[in-house]
C-alpha positions in Angstrom: 0.0 0.0 0.0 1.4 3.4 -1.0 1.7 6.1 1.6 0.3 9.4 0.3 2.4 11.5 2.7 5.1 13.6 1.2 8.2 12.4 3.1 10.0 15.7 2.3 7.6 17.5 4.6 8.0 15.1 7.5 9.8 16.4 10.6 13.4 15.2 11.1 14.8 13.7 14.3 15.5 17.2 15.5 11.9 18.3 15.1 12.5 20.7 12.2 10.6 20.1 9.0 12.5 21.1 5.8 11.2 23.9 3.7 8.8 22.6 1.0 9.9 23.0 -2.6 7.9 25.8 -4.1 7.6 26.2 -7.9 5.8 29.6 -8.5 6.2 33.0 -7.0 2.7 33.2 -5.4 3.3 29.9 -3.7 6.7 31.1 -2.4 5.0 34.2 -0.9 2.3 32.0 0.7 4.9 29.6 2.1 7.0 32.5 3.5 3.9 34.0 5.1 2.9 30.8 6.7 6.5 30.3 8.1 6.5 33.9 9.3 3.2 33.5 11.1 4.7 30.5 12.9 7.8 32.5 13.8 5.9 35.6 14.9 8.8 37.0 16.9 10.7 37.6 13.7 11.4 41.2 12.6 10.3 42.2 9.1 11.7 44.8 6.7 9.5 47.3 4.8 9.6 44.9 1.8 8.4 41.9 3.9 5.5 44.0 5.4 4.5 45.3 2.0 4.6 41.8 0.5 2.6 40.3 3.4 -0.1 43.0 3.2 -0.1 43.0 -0.6 0.5 46.7 -0.9 3.3 48.8 -2.4 6.1 49.9 0.0 5.1 53.5 -0.5 1.7 52.7 1.0 3.3 51.4 4.1 5.5 54.5 4.4 2.4 56.7 4.0 0.5 54.7 6.6 3.5 55.1 9.0 3.6 58.9 8.6 -0.2 59.2 9.1 -0.3 57.0 12.1 -2.3 54.2 10.4 -1.1 50.7 9.9 0.9 48.3 12.1 3.3 49.9 14.5 6.9 49.8 13.4 10.1 51.0 15.0 13.6 52.0 14.1 16.7 49.8 14.6 19.3 52.4 14.0 18.4 53.9 10.7 16.3 50.9 9.6 12.6 50.5 10.0 11.4 47.1 11.3 8.1 45.6 12.2 7.5 42.6 14.5 5.7 39.9 12.5 3.3 39.3 15.4 2.4 43.0 15.4 1.6 43.0 11.7 -0.4 39.8 11.9 -2.3 41.1 15.0 -3.1 44.3 13.1 -4.6 42.4 10.2 -6.6 40.3 12.5 -8.0 43.4 14.2 -9.0 44.8 10.8 -10.9 41.6 10.2 -12.7 41.9 13.5 -13.8 45.5 12.7 -15.7 44.4 9.6 
């Protein structure tokens, strides 16, 4: 009897599952978003926030200057957002509907 499970996605002895192979760009973004949601303590750049939200970088910059959007902060001269903050912000938007 053939096992339908993809062995490449099975956890290893150390508890880590290897990254699945992704063939198209949309799937790569979805895989990264899923991984990021699991690792919500991760810090995101402006590019990662814009990709996750599906908006241009300039939109995120405009939101930041107007006080809208997920709260970001500076690390030296660089802007960063905690993944958990961005995810929580999107969940709050859903609840407001």
